[in-house]
N, C-alpha and C positions, 0 to 999 in steps of 0.2 A: 503494498500500501503507499502512497505517497502522501508527505507530511501527515497530518492527521490521517490520512488513509493509511498510511504502511504502518501508523502505530495500530489503527485499527486491524491490519491483518496479522499485526503480531500478538499475541495471547492473551490464553492460560493466559494475546499478547495482551478469566480467567478467565480467566481462568481466565487463566486465565486468561493479549492484546493483536487481533487478528481481526477477524470479521469483525473485530471489535475490539480486540485485544484482551488466558486465559482470559471475552473478546480477546482473542489470542492472534494466531498469527495466519493472514490468508496467503501470505507467499510461501506454499507449501507445494511439493511436488507427489506427485500420485503414488500411492505406496507401491511397492515392490509384490510380486506374486507372493512370495514368504510373510510379509509383513501383514497381506490382507487375511491371512489364514489365521482364525482364532487360537492362540496358545493356551495350552493347560493353565491356570491359575496356581502358583504357589503362594502359601503366606510368607514363605521367607525368600526376600531377593537375594541375589547373589551378586556381591561386588558392590554394596552398596552401604554406605556409612549408616549406623544405626538412626532411626529417628530422635528428634528431641520428644521424650515422653509427653510435653505441652501441647507439641503440635497435632498429636495424632489420639488425645487422647477422648474426645468426643467429636462428634457432626460440627460442632460450632468449631471446635480446636482446627481442624484441618481445612474447613474452609476459610477460616481466619489466615491460616498460615498460607493458603495456597495464593490469597490476594496479597499478602504483606511481601514474599519471597520475590514475587513479579514486580513489585511496585518500588519507586525511590527515582532519585536523581541520575543524570546519567552515570555509567559505571556499569562494573561486574555485579551481577545477581549471584548469590549464594546457591548455585547451581546442586551443591552438594544437599543441600536441606531442602531443595525443589526433588530432587530423586527419591529423597525419603518418602515422600507423600504419596506415591504411586505403587500400584501394585505390578509385579512383573507382567507385562504383556498388556499393560494400561495404553489406553489411546485418547488422544486429542484431536476432536473432531468439529472442523468448521463448515456451517454452512454458507458458502456464498452465490454470487452470481457472476458467469463467464462474461467474457466478451462478447458471444453469440448470445446472450441473454439467458442463457438456459441457468439452471439451479444445479451444484453439485455438492459434494461432501468433500471435502479436503481432509485426509486422514494422516495424523502426526504419532509419533513415538514421542515421550518426553525427551530423547535425545533429538529426534527432530526438531522440537520446539526449541531446544536449548540452541542448538546451531544455526537457527533461522532467527529467532529472537534474539540471540547473544548477542551480535553485531549491532542491532537497532538501538539495545538499551545501553550499548556503550557509548554511546555517542549523544542518547535523546532522553529526558525524564519520562517515564511513564509511571502513571499513578490510576490502580484500578480499585475500586472499593464495591461492596454491597449496599445495594440502596432497600431490597426488599428479597422475602425469601416465602415459597412454598414449598412444605417438605411432606413426603410419605415413607414410612417405614413400614417393613414386615420382615420379622426376625432378625437376621442380621444383614438385611441389604436394605438401602435407605436411596430414594431419588429424591432430589433437591432442584427447583428451579430457581435460581440465584440471578434477581436482577442486576446486573452490573454497570457502575459508570466509568468511564476512563479520560484520565485529564491528563495534559500535558505537565501540570504542576500541581501539587497537593492543596494548592491555595486557589487554584482558579475557581472562581463561582461556578463556572456552567461546564460539563463534561461535553467532551469532542464527540464522545459516540458514547449509546447504551445498548443493552438488550440482555439477551437471556444466556446464560451458562448453565445449562444441565448438566450436574452432577450427579452420578452413579457411584454411590460408596457400598463398603465391604467391611465388617466387622468380624475379625477372626476370633474374637473369644478375648482378645487382650489388648487391641489396638484397631484405629479404623485406617481405611486404603481409600484412596483414589482409584477407581476402576475407570471412568470415563469421566473428561469434561465435553460436551456437546454443546456448541454455543453457535446462536445466530445474531447478528446486528440491527437495529431496530434500522428501518429504512421509511421514508414516506408512504410506501405500499404496505408496510408492516409494522404500524406503530402499536406500542408497547397499551397492551388492553390493561383497563383499570385495575383489574384483580393482582396484577403482578407490578404496581406502581406503590413507591412509599404512602403510607396512609396519610392523609392530611391532618393537619396539627390544628 
């Protein structure tokens, strides 16, 4: 995405700045055949540093950590912390419109997101926060519609983009994991409905 649009394309640019930024990264490549296959999920990630217990203790905690880790002034993000939030095989998926006007779903692994969003964050400020939430849970799985707002500076009065980050979470009995972040940026044709906006004060 360019300027604000590039930031939009970036995640997780939440997660979450892409099609909005986490709104994560629209500048994504098509997944390879091996990437598109669904891997067997293991509760123990390989070669990943241990998560901070406070980051994964609850759904509130892991969403807050996701938004926090991608937000900040220009500079390197704590990508090791980012990695600890995701279950092995996790995906970040942005809904976006191509040059031909057709909608598509761009699929990223957490490492794909890091490689694409990282260079943008090095040179640009990006702040994403949750504005509203709708959540449903059954047993050890949880789905959360998290309305996000993306800003170039945390002090900006108005966001340059907003949309919905759909988080799928998994609880393994000890901690929470992000399984998927699936998002779409708000457009004039798809305004956010009232039920996904912050409650009026």
